[in-house]
N, C-alpha and C positions, 0 to 999 in steps of 0.2 A: 300822083294824084292832086286834084287842089280840094282840099277839106271846105265844108259847109262852114260859114263864119261863126256860127253858133256852136258848132263840135269844134273848133278851134278854141272859141274864148272860154268854153269850159274846161279842155285840157289844159289851156293856161294858167286857167283858176284852179283847177283841182294839184296841180303840180304847185302852183303858190303854195295851198294851202298845207300841202305834202311836207315840203322845205322846210318851211316855218315850225311845222310842228318837229321837224327832225331838230331844228336848234339854231337855224343861220335865221340871220338878218335880213327881211326883204327893204329893200330900198325904196327912197322915194319916186315918185310913178311919172316925174317928169323928166321927159326924153331930149337931149340937145338936138338942135337943127343940125342939118348938114347939107347935103347935095338936092339940088332938086330934081325932081323925078325926070323930067326930060334929060338932064345931064346920066342921068343912071342907066336910063334905055341909050343912049347914044356908046356910053363905055360898056356895056354887055350886048350889045349890038340885036336887041331885041325891041319889038315895038311897044310893050304895053310889060308892066309890072303887075303881078296878082296883088287883088287886095291883101289876099293872106300874109304876106311877106311885107308889105307896106304898115297895113296895122300892126304887127308884131313889132317893126323895127320903129317906129314913130310912134306908138302908143302903148302898145303891151308891155315891154321889157326895158329897161337902162340899160350900159354896159356894165353898172356894178350888180345885176341878176345873179345868185347865187346857182350857178349852172354845176353838174356834177363836174369832177376834177378840177376845179376852179377856173371855169372855162369862162370864158367871156363874149358878149353879144359884140359883132362888128359892126362900130356906128357908122353912120353915113359921113361923119366928120372923116373919116378917114382918108388919107393920103391914097388916092386914086393908083399911084405906083405901088401900094402896099397891096391892093387890092389882086394886080396882076401876079405880085408875089406870092400870095397865098395859093395860086391856080398852078403853080411849077411842079406841082409832082398831078396834075389833075390829068393822067395819061391813060388812054384808052378806053375814053366814056362811048357810051351809044349817043352821045348827043355834041354839038359841036363845044368843044373846051369853056368857050367865053361866055355861053349863054348861061351862066350860072352864078351867084350870088353868095360869097362867101360871108357866112350868116354868123359861126362861132367859131371862136379859135380858144385851142387848149395849146398844154406844152408842145405836145408831139405831133395834132391834128389839128385839122379845119374842117367844118362843116360847111356844105354850101346847100343852096337853094337854088334848084334848076326851074328857068324862068320861062319856056317854052317848050314846044314839041311835044312827041308823045309820053315825053318823061317829067313835063310839068308838074311841079308843086313837090316832089323826089326830096330828098334830103340824102346826099354824098358826101363821105368820106374820104378824105386823104392822109396818110400818114406821110410827114417830112422826113423821111428817110430813103436814101437810092437803096437801102437793099432790100426794101419790104414790097416795092408797088403796091401800095394797096389801093389802089382806085377801089372804089365796092359803094354800093348803096345801104345808108344807114338806117333809111325807112321811107315809107312811103309813101309820106305827109307828116307835115307838122304836127298836126294832133297825134298822130301814132310815133311820133318822135317824144311829144311831152306825156302821153300816157305810160309810154314805156319807161320812161323817167321816175313818172308816177309809182309804176307797180316795182321798180328797183327799189325805192324807199320802202312802200309797204312790206315787200319780201326781206327786209333787212341788209341786201346785199349792198346800196348804197345807203351811208351813213356819213351822219357829223363828225367829224373832227377836229376836236377843240383844240389841237395843239395851232394849225394853221389855219380854222374857222373856215372851211368851207367841206361840201359834201363829196365824199371820195368812195370809189367802189371796193368793197372789203375795207381793212384795219392793217394798213401794215403788212399787206400778202404781195408776195415777191411776184404773184404771176394772177391778176385781175382777171384775166379775161379768160382763165380759166374757171375762176369761180362764176363766171355769168354763162359759161358752157354747162354749170355743172345744174342750174337753176334754169330748166326748161322753159319755163313761163316767161323767159325774157329771151329778148333778141340781143344776143352779145351784142352786134354791130351798132346799137343804137348807142352804147355807151362810150363814150373816148378816150377807150385806154387800148393801148397798143396790143397788136396781135403778135403771140411771139412765133420762132420759127418753129416749135413744137407743133403750132396749128394751123401752119402753113397749108394744109389740105383742107382744111374749114374754110380758111380765107379764099383758097382757089375754086374751091364749089361754091361758093356764095357769090362769088366773082362773073361763072358762068351763069349762074344763074340771074345774075342783073343784066346780062347782055353786056359784058367787057367785054375788049377785044382782047383775046387770052394771048394772039399772035405778039400781039404789042406788048402786051406784060412780060411775054418769053425775051423779048428783044427790048427791055426797061431801059437802058442807058440812052439807046438809041432812039426810041421813040420821045424820051425826055428831050433828049436833044432838038427833037424837032419840033416839039413843044416849045420849047425854052427859043427857037428861033420865032415862031408864030408869036410868043409874047413879045421878044422884041421890035416883031414888024408892027404889032399893036400900039405899042411904046410911041413907034414914030407914027401912026396914021393918028393918034388921040394927041401927039403934040408933049406927048411926056418926055 
């Protein structure tokens, strides 16, 4: 869903306040330029890009913004071929795979913003791991995502680790996803930590709830191969 802009601005401001109180340094507000909006629309095969995401990328955050688990905003200066690489595990989505913008990158995951259709405004996550097939909705909107991250800091689940100067889920725990599941007021999938094999039933239940094609998930390698073929065709059509 698309947030009211005032709601989104407040959610990002609240996260910024919580993150800085936790100990991280917030970067300056200058965001580098990048692709023209018309190019973005052509690349992702959509007629428009919602103000909510253009504001976030062009005005609200910089690539150095402190996100949980050392994540980074994917800037619009990104090599377009890399955008397609980010989507290489986006199998079984209940919307066309290309209609989403890679928004945040983490060590093992990418979060995207759905650009059109019934799922417009949702945030989806993909684990870069061929053994997981972790396509799933992370949050129903940008504001919900930032609100959940803020709640994680307030609950003491997301903490600042001085060693590497970043926000982490837990602190040197072996299974941060389990820590999140033990905090019922938090949506574990909103946080950029991998789902371990012991929690696969929780992942599959959330996928069904999110409208993921579970038959495709069951044939993960086959479905990813089809997606890679589609990505290759997109590269040709875009002249990459």
